[in-house]
C-alpha positions as CSV (number, residue, x, y, z in Angstrom):
1,X,-208.5,159.2,9.7
2,X,-211.7,158.0,11.2
3,X,-213.7,155.5,9.3
4,X,-217.4,155.0,9.9
5,X,-218.8,151.7,11.0
6,X,-222.1,150.1,11.5
7,X,-222.5,149.9,15.3
8,X,-224.9,147.0,15.0
9,X,-222.4,144.8,13.2
10,X,-220.6,142.0,15.0
11,X,-218.0,141.9,12.2
12,X,-214.4,143.3,12.4
13,X,-214.6,146.8,11.0
14,X,-211.6,149.1,10.6
15,X,-212.8,152.2,12.5
16,X,-209.7,154.4,12.3
17,X,-206.2,154.6,10.7
18,X,-203.3,157.0,11.0
19,X,-199.6,157.2,11.4
20,X,-198.5,154.5,13.9
21,X,-202.0,153.1,14.6
22,X,-205.0,151.2,13.3
23,X,-208.4,150.8,15.1
24,X,-210.6,147.7,14.7
25,X,-214.0,148.0,16.3
26,X,-212.7,151.2,18.1
27,X,-209.8,149.2,19.7
28,X,-206.5,150.8,18.8
29,X,-203.5,148.7,17.7
30,X,-199.9,149.9,17.2
31,X,-198.6,147.1,15.0
32,X,-199.4,145.5,11.7
33,X,-202.5,143.4,11.6
34,X,-204.4,140.7,9.8
35,X,-208.1,141.5,9.9
36,X,-211.0,139.3,8.7
37,X,-214.7,140.0,8.9
38,X,-215.1,137.3,11.6
39,X,-212.8,135.9,14.2
40,X,-209.7,137.2,15.9
41,X,-207.7,140.2,14.9
42,X,-204.2,138.9,14.5
43,X,-200.9,140.8,14.9
44,X,-198.8,140.5,11.7
45,X,-195.1,140.5,12.6
46,X,-194.1,143.0,9.8
47,X,-192.5,146.4,10.2
48,X,-192.4,147.3,6.5
49,X,-193.0,145.8,3.1
50,X,-189.3,144.9,2.7
51,X,-189.7,142.5,5.6
52,X,-192.3,140.4,3.8
53,X,-191.4,136.8,2.9
54,X,-193.3,133.8,1.4
55,X,-194.0,132.6,5.0
56,X,-196.1,135.7,5.7
57,X,-198.3,134.8,2.8
58,X,-198.4,131.1,3.7
59,X,-200.0,132.1,7.0
60,X,-202.6,134.2,5.1
61,X,-203.2,131.4,2.5
62,X,-204.0,129.0,5.4
63,X,-206.9,131.3,6.5
64,X,-208.5,130.7,3.1
65,X,-209.9,134.2,2.1
66,X,-211.2,134.8,-1.4
67,X,-209.4,138.1,-1.6
68,X,-206.4,139.7,0.3
69,X,-206.0,143.4,0.5
70,X,-202.4,144.2,1.3
71,X,-201.8,147.6,2.8
72,X,-198.1,148.4,2.2
73,X,-197.7,151.5,4.5
74,X,-197.7,155.1,3.4
75,X,-197.1,154.3,-0.3
76,X,-198.3,151.6,-2.6
77,X,-195.5,149.0,-3.0
78,X,-195.7,146.2,-5.6
79,X,-194.4,143.1,-4.0
80,X,-192.2,140.5,-5.7
81,X,-194.4,137.7,-7.1
82,X,-192.0,135.1,-5.6
83,X,-193.2,136.0,-2.1
84,X,-196.8,135.9,-3.2
85,X,-196.6,132.3,-4.4
86,X,-198.7,130.9,-1.6
87,X,-201.6,133.1,-2.6
88,X,-201.1,132.5,-6.3
89,X,-200.9,128.7,-5.9
90,X,-204.1,128.7,-3.7
91,X,-205.8,130.9,-6.4
92,X,-206.5,133.6,-3.8
93,X,-206.9,137.1,-5.3
94,X,-204.8,139.9,-3.9
95,X,-204.3,143.6,-4.4
96,X,-201.6,145.9,-3.0
97,X,-202.3,149.5,-2.1
98,X,-201.3,152.1,0.5
99,X,-202.6,151.2,3.9
100,X,-205.1,154.0,4.1
101,X,-206.8,152.9,0.9
102,X,-206.5,149.2,2.0
103,X,-208.5,150.0,5.2
104,X,-211.3,151.7,3.2
105,X,-211.4,148.9,0.6
106,X,-211.5,146.2,3.2
107,X,-214.5,147.9,4.9
108,X,-216.4,148.2,1.6
109,X,-215.8,144.6,0.6
110,X,-216.5,143.3,4.1
111,X,-219.8,145.3,4.0
112,X,-220.7,143.5,0.7
113,X,-220.3,140.1,2.4
114,X,-217.1,139.2,0.7
115,X,-214.6,136.8,2.3
116,X,-211.9,139.4,2.4
117,X,-208.8,139.6,4.5
118,X,-206.8,142.8,5.1
119,X,-203.1,142.6,5.9
120,X,-202.1,146.1,7.0
121,X,-198.6,147.5,7.6
122,X,-198.6,150.7,9.5
123,X,-197.1,154.0,8.5
124,X,-194.1,154.6,10.8
125,X,-194.0,157.5,13.2
126,X,-191.1,159.8,12.1
């Protein structure tokens, strides 16, 4: 799926998403990512939502977003609140959705000037 971006923007925009890949500013990646409007796009060492631990969200909490969009792969997965404690304790909002929806939502919120972070797990290639 191609997503449209503002070519004048210097912000990190998700420009494409599909099975086994995500594009940020038209640069393809083949692993899970943490994307914020500004700064470096970071590889997120996660293969699937079952791999997630509290440590993954401690890293995200340290980046101090106001809202985290968690893309859980092909399907929406509701994560155990125990592993989300770093976000809860820091009073950072979060939402879980399938990764395709997370990419679209991130772009919309980023375009509104929100301090959003997307943590996207890729759909696996079968």
